[in-house]
N, C-alpha and C positions, 0 to 999 in steps of 0.2 A: 560779847554778844553771842546769843545762841539762836538756832533755828531748828524747828521740828519739821521733818519731811517723811511722807509715806513712800516707801520704796518696796515694790513687789510684796505688799502686805506687812512689811516690817516697819516699825517706828524708828526713825533715825534722828539722832541729835547731832547737829554740827555746831561745835563750839569754836568761835573765832577768837582764840587766844594765841599765846606764843608758847608752844606750837599750836597749830590748828588741830583739833581732836574730833574724832567721829566715834559715836557710840550707837549701838543697836539695843533696843529694849528687849530683854529676854523675859517673856511673860511667865514661863515656868519658875524661874528663879526670882522674878519680880525685881530685877536689877539691870542697870546699864552695863553693857559689855563693850569694851573698846574694840573698834574695828580697824584693820590695817588695809582693807581693800573694799572697793564698791563693786568689784567684779565687772559685769557688763553694764552697770548703771552709771549715768551721769546725773549730777544734781545741779539745779539752777536756783540761785538764791537772790532775792532783792529785799527791799525793806517791807514790802507788803505781801509777798507770797514766795513760796518755795515749792519745788516739785522735782521729782526724779523721773527719768525716762530710760528706756532700754536703749543701749548703744551697741547692740550685738551684731548688727548687720551692715554691710556696705560701707559707705563713707562715714557713717555714724560711729564706727568702731574707734575712730581717732578721738572721739569725745569720752570714751569709757574710762572709768576709774578716776574721774576728775570732778571737782566741785567748782562751778562757774559762779562768779559774783561780780558786782559792779563796783568799781572804784570811783574816785572823783572824776577822772577824765578818761578812764579806760575800762575795758572788760578784762578781768583776770581769771585765772583758774589755779586751783591747787591740785597738784598731781599726787594722788595717794601712793603711786608707785615710787616717785622720787622724793616726796616730802617737801617739794619746793613750790613756791608761788611763781607764776609766770604771766606776763602780759599776753593777751590774746587778741587776734584780729576778729574774733567772733563778735558779731553785733557791734560794729564801730559806733561811736557816739559823736554826734555833731551838736555841740553845746550852743552854737549860735542859733540853731533853729528848733532845738528840742530840749526840754527840761525833764521830760518823762523818762523813766527807766523801766523798760518792759522786756520780757522774754516772749518770743513768739514760738509757739509749739504747733507746727503744721498738722499734727495728728488730731488736734481737738477742734 
């Protein structure tokens, strides 16, 4: 499964394979270039939408260089720094009352 995301003007491709891979489209070379870091960006992905946010300041710095996604019962993130997936307490899911999977971006 792959997702396209715009991040600071760049086109990013997140490929959920084993391993998870991230590519940036290089418009001059007209080719996908593998990325090892998102820098100060965090990416949020679900089935219907994906977006990137700056995580450079304050408490948001803890979100940087990660890709957040929804699993069956939990929210997960993939750390670009460590190369590992980890369960996250960000946006806990109560499946008894909610079946919707959404991200909330307070800046919009």
